[in-house]
C-alpha positions in Angstrom: -56.8 49.1 -234.6 -56.9 52.5 -232.9 -60.5 53.6 -232.7 -63.1 52.5 -230.0 -66.5 53.5 -228.8 -67.7 52.9 -225.3 -71.4 52.4 -225.5 -73.9 52.2 -222.6 -77.0 50.2 -223.6 -80.0 48.7 -221.6 -79.7 45.0 -221.2 -80.6 41.9 -219.2 -79.0 40.9 -215.9 -76.0 39.3 -217.6 -75.8 41.7 -220.5 -76.0 38.8 -222.9 -79.0 39.9 -225.0 -77.6 43.5 -225.4 -74.3 42.2 -226.7 -76.1 39.7 -229.0 -78.2 42.5 -230.5 -75.0 44.6 -230.9 -73.3 41.7 -232.7 -76.3 41.1 -234.9 -76.4 44.7 -236.1 -72.7 45.2 -236.6 -71.8 41.8 -238.1 -73.9 42.3 -241.2 -71.5 44.8 -242.6 -68.5 43.8 -240.5 -68.7 47.2 -238.8 -66.9 46.3 -235.6 -65.8 43.7 -233.1 -67.8 44.0 -229.8 -66.7 43.0 -226.3 -68.0 43.7 -222.8 -66.4 46.6 -220.9 -66.5 45.8 -217.2 -67.5 48.5 -214.8 -68.3 47.8 -211.1 -71.3 49.1 -209.1 -70.5 52.5 -207.7 -72.1 54.5 -204.9 -74.2 56.9 -207.0 -74.8 59.6 -204.4 -77.1 62.6 -205.0 -78.2 64.1 -208.3 -76.3 67.3 -207.6 -73.1 65.4 -207.0 -73.5 63.5 -210.3 -74.1 66.7 -212.2 -70.9 68.2 -210.7 -68.9 65.0 -211.5 -70.2 65.1 -215.1 -68.5 68.5 -215.6 -65.4 67.6 -213.7 -64.9 64.2 -215.5 -65.3 66.0 -218.9 -62.4 68.3 -218.0 -60.3 65.4 -216.5 -60.9 63.3 -219.7 -59.5 66.1 -221.8 -56.6 66.7 -219.5 -55.7 63.0 -219.3 -55.8 62.5 -223.1 -53.6 65.6 -223.6 -51.1 64.3 -221.0 -50.7 60.8 -222.5 -50.2 62.3 -225.9 -47.5 64.6 -224.6 -45.8 61.6 -222.9 -46.0 59.5 -226.1 -44.4 62.4 -228.0 -41.7 62.6 -225.3 -40.9 58.9 -225.8 -40.5 59.5 -229.5 -38.2 62.5 -228.9 -36.1 60.6 -226.4 -35.8 57.6 -228.7 -34.4 59.8 -231.6 -32.7 57.3 -234.0 -34.9 54.5 -232.7 -38.2 56.3 -233.2 -39.6 53.3 -235.1 -39.4 51.3 -231.8 -41.2 53.9 -229.7 -44.5 52.0 -229.9 -42.8 49.1 -228.1 -42.6 51.3 -225.0 -46.2 52.6 -225.1 -47.8 49.9 -223.0 -50.5 49.7 -220.3 -49.9 47.3 -217.5 -47.5 45.3 -219.7 -49.8 44.9 -222.7 -50.4 46.9 -225.9 -53.0 49.7 -225.6 -55.6 48.0 -227.8 -55.5 44.8 -225.7 -55.8 46.8 -222.5 -58.9 48.7 -223.7 -60.7 45.6 -225.1 -60.0 43.6 -222.0 -60.4 46.4 -219.5 -60.8 45.5 -215.8 -61.5 48.0 -213.1 -58.5 48.4 -210.8 -60.1 47.9 -207.3 -56.7 48.3 -205.5 -56.1 51.8 -207.0 -59.6 53.0 -207.2 -61.9 51.2 -204.7 -65.5 51.1 -206.0 -66.8 51.2 -202.5 -65.6 54.7 -202.1 -67.8 57.6 -203.1 -67.4 58.6 -206.7 -66.1 62.0 -205.7 -63.2 60.3 -203.9 -62.4 58.1 -206.8 -62.4 61.0 -209.2 -60.2 63.0 -206.8 -57.7 60.2 -206.5 -57.3 60.0 -210.3 -57.1 63.7 -210.7 -54.3 64.0 -208.1 -52.4 61.1 -209.7 -52.6 62.7 -213.2 -51.6 66.1 -211.8 -48.5 64.6 -210.1 -47.5 62.8 -213.3 -47.8 66.1 -215.3 -45.7 67.9 -212.8 -43.0 65.3 -212.9 -43.2 65.2 -216.7 -42.5 69.0 -216.9 -39.6 68.7 -214.6 -37.9 65.7 -216.3 -38.5 66.9 -219.8 -37.1 70.4 -218.9 -33.9 68.8 -217.6 -33.6 66.6 -220.7 -34.2 69.6 -223.0 -31.5 71.6 -221.2 -29.1 68.7 -221.7 -30.1 68.4 -225.3 -29.7 72.2 -225.9 -26.2 72.2 -224.3 -25.2 69.3 -226.5 -26.5 70.9 -229.6 -24.7 74.2 -228.8 -21.5 72.2 -228.4 -22.1 70.2 -231.5 -22.4 73.4 -233.5 -18.8 74.1 -232.7 -17.9 71.0 -234.6 -20.0 71.9 -237.6 -19.6 74.4 -240.4 -16.6 75.1 -242.6 -12.9 75.6 -241.6 -13.5 79.3 -241.0 -16.1 78.8 -238.2 -15.9 75.4 -236.7 -13.6 74.4 -233.8 -10.3 72.8 -234.7 -9.8 70.9 -231.4 -10.9 67.6 -233.0 -8.7 68.1 -236.1 -5.3 69.3 -234.9 -2.9 67.5 -232.7 0.1 68.4 -230.6 2.5 67.2 -233.3 1.2 69.8 -235.8 2.7 72.7 -233.8 6.0 74.0 -232.6 5.2 74.6 -228.9 7.0 76.3 -226.0 9.4 78.1 -228.3 10.6 81.7 -227.5 11.1 82.5 -231.2 9.0 80.2 -233.4 5.3 79.8 -233.8 3.1 77.6 -236.0 0.1 79.3 -237.7 -2.9 77.6 -239.3 -3.8 78.9 -242.8 -7.0 78.2 -244.8 -6.2 78.0 -248.5 -8.9 77.8 -251.2 -8.7 74.5 -253.2 -7.9 76.2 -256.5 -4.9 77.9 -254.8 -3.2 74.9 -253.3 -0.4 75.1 -255.9 0.1 78.8 -255.4 0.4 78.3 -251.7 3.1 75.7 -252.0 5.1 77.9 -254.3 4.7 81.2 -252.4 4.2 80.6 -248.7 8.0 80.7 -247.9 8.3 84.1 -249.6 5.2 85.8 -248.1 7.5 87.2 -245.4 11.0 87.0 -244.0 11.8 84.3 -241.5 9.4 81.6 -242.7 10.7 78.2 -242.0 11.3 76.4 -245.3 9.3 73.2 -246.0 7.2 73.8 -242.8 3.8 73.6 -244.3 1.5 70.5 -244.0 -2.1 69.9 -245.1 -4.0 68.8 -242.0 -7.5 68.6 -243.3 -9.8 69.9 -246.0 -13.5 70.5 -246.8 -15.4 71.3 -250.0 -14.0 74.9 -250.1 -10.4 74.6 -249.1 -7.7 73.1 -246.9 -6.1 73.8 -243.5 -2.4 74.1 -243.7 0.3 74.7 -241.1 3.2 77.0 -241.5 6.0 77.8 -239.0 7.7 81.2 -238.8 9.4 83.6 -236.4 7.0 85.4 -234.0 8.4 88.8 -234.9 7.0 88.5 -238.5 3.4 87.3 -237.6 1.6 90.5 -238.6 3.6 90.9 -241.8 2.8 87.4 -242.8 -0.9 87.8 -242.1 -1.0 90.9 -244.2 0.7 89.2 -247.2 -1.3 86.1 -246.8 -4.6 88.0 -247.0 -3.4 89.8 -250.1 -3.0 86.4 -251.7 -6.4 85.1 -250.6 -4.9 83.0 -247.8 -6.7 83.3 -244.4 -4.8 82.9 -241.2 -7.1 81.2 -238.7 -6.7 82.5 -235.2 -5.9 79.5 -233.1 -3.8 78.8 -230.0 -3.1 75.2 -229.2 -4.0 74.7 -225.5 -3.8 71.0 -224.7 -5.8 71.4 -221.4 -8.6 73.4 -223.1 -8.8 71.0 -226.0 -9.0 68.1 -223.6 -11.7 69.8 -221.6 -13.8 70.5 -224.7 -13.5 66.9 -225.9 -14.4 65.5 -222.4 -17.4 67.9 -222.2 -18.7 66.6 -225.6 -18.2 63.0 -224.6 -20.0 63.6 -221.3 -23.0 65.3 -222.8 -23.2 62.5 -225.5 -23.1 59.9 -222.8 -25.6 61.6 -220.6 -28.0 62.0 -223.5 -27.6 58.4 -224.6 -28.2 57.1 -221.1 -31.6 58.8 -221.1 -33.0 56.2 -223.6 -30.6 53.2 -223.4 -32.9 50.2 -223.5 -32.9 46.6 -222.4 -35.4 43.7 -222.4 -37.9 43.5 -219.5 -39.4 40.3 -218.4 -43.2 40.2 -217.8 -44.9 38.1 -215.1 -48.3 36.5 -215.6 -51.3 36.8 -213.3 -54.4 38.9 -213.1 -57.7 39.4 -211.3 -61.2 39.5 -212.7 -64.1 41.8 -211.9 -67.8 41.6 -212.8 -69.0 42.8 -216.1 -71.5 45.7 -216.3 -73.8 47.2 -218.8 -71.3 49.0 -221.0 -69.8 47.6 -224.1 -66.8 48.6 -226.3 -66.9 48.3 -230.1 -63.4 48.6 -231.6 -62.5 47.8 -235.2 -61.0 44.4 -235.8 -60.7 41.3 -233.6 -57.7 41.2 -231.3 -56.6 38.1 -229.4 -56.8 38.3 -225.6 -53.3 39.1 -224.2 -51.6 37.6 -221.2 -51.8 39.9 -218.2 -48.7 41.9 -217.5 -46.9 42.7 -214.2 -47.5 45.9 -212.4 -45.8 49.2 -213.5 -43.6 49.4 -210.4 -42.4 45.8 -210.9 -41.5 46.7 -214.5 -39.7 49.9 -213.4 -37.6 47.9 -210.9 -36.7 45.4 -213.5 -35.9 47.9 -216.3 -32.5 48.7 -214.8 -30.8 48.7 -218.2 -32.9 51.5 -219.5 -32.2 55.2 -219.2 -33.9 57.0 -216.3 -36.0 59.3 -218.5 -37.2 56.5 -220.8 -37.9 54.2 -217.9 -39.9 56.9 -216.1 -41.9 57.7 -219.3 -42.7 54.0 -219.8 -44.0 53.5 -216.3 -45.9 56.7 -216.0 -47.3 56.6 -219.5 -48.8 53.3 -218.5 -50.2 54.7 -215.2 -51.6 57.8 -217.0 -53.2 55.7 -219.8 -54.8 53.3 -217.3 -56.1 56.3 -215.3 -57.5 57.8 -218.6 -59.5 54.6 -219.4 -60.9 54.6 -215.9 -62.0 58.2 -216.4 -63.8 57.1 -219.6 -65.5 54.3 -217.7 -66.6 56.8 -215.0 -67.9 59.2 -217.6 -70.0 56.4 -219.2 -71.4 55.4 -215.8 -72.2 58.9 -214.6 -73.8 60.0 -217.9 -75.8 56.8 -218.1 -77.3 57.4 -214.6 -77.9 61.0 -215.3 -79.7 60.1 -218.6 -81.9 57.6 -216.8 -83.2 60.1 -214.2 -84.1 62.6 -217.0 -86.8 60.2 -218.2 -90.0 60.4 -216.2 -90.8 57.2 -214.4 -87.3 55.9 -214.2 -85.6 55.6 -210.8 -82.1 56.8 -209.8 -80.3 53.5 -209.4 -77.5 51.5 -210.9 -79.7 49.3 -213.1 -81.7 51.7 -215.2 -79.6 53.1 -218.1 -80.7 55.2 -221.0 -79.4 53.8 -224.3 -77.0 55.5 -226.6 -74.7 57.0 -224.1 -71.2 56.6 -225.7 -67.7 58.0 -225.6 -64.9 57.8 -228.2 -61.3 56.6 -227.6 -58.9 57.4 -230.4 -55.4 55.9 -230.2 -54.4 56.9 -233.7 -52.5 60.0 -232.5 -50.3 57.8 -230.4 -49.0 55.9 -233.5 
């Protein structure tokens, strides 16, 4: 289930008749499953302030939706090989998104209903703006790490002509610290292996007999060692080239090779730590607020979930998770919760505005014009 409609409809004091009428109409063709969507009584304020809030809430709605979709995509990107489990981390207050929407309760602690609507909207807007700022900063740092790792990984890719050899060769493959001798690395095409074995000792004077060894090979050829006197290096290179053998320029520097390997290991470790996961326990307990005259009609019929613990409690318990994934989980939850509160505010404000546009209706919290509705689509988070 991923599609919902928040519908404001006129009803009786307890909203029972309105919900019953909705159920009667939709049940005939199994169109939807309908539940109440609780919104508290707000301080309405002036008509001018409501008109201004209507425009501001529309922009905030779009911004909030865009933000949570970016955060969901960031979770997928950070999970990489575990992308299939990304949905497990897209929760709101410890429960799945569908359950949160269908059992929505206004958060009086975060957004007190006794405050003017302008203040409530301003609180949500500042919260979302801060989350977006942090998201940009954290994802930029992660992308820099990812780019550095990819650039280093490129050195370990490709054929024997282009890739680094630090992870292939070892100290034992070379004659080191010799005043007269040096070991060269030569790339030999696979069809020419036999020719190499027969001719490498005679390509130049002063080549050490039986000094060649195959270190590794790829689809195109093999990497061989050969030891000779330093004074004939250039002559050997020339003769090797004439025979389609390529001397690979390489100097064995144990410190540099160790540094390169350690850098790769560090980047891999840093990247992995960004999404390392662990189980997080959830605590039970919730509060309940009065229902109001707005209903939600999602497709399907979900079971009511157990209430989850707060986001900050989950963050403190998720110590086994990587810092970026842990931050994304906590703040995705906060952003999603804020977004649904924005939806609730939009329904409320537009319902009141619609009521005052009808002659004879008063501006109060009880007279709502029917057919005010807003769409919530979670499919793009799948």
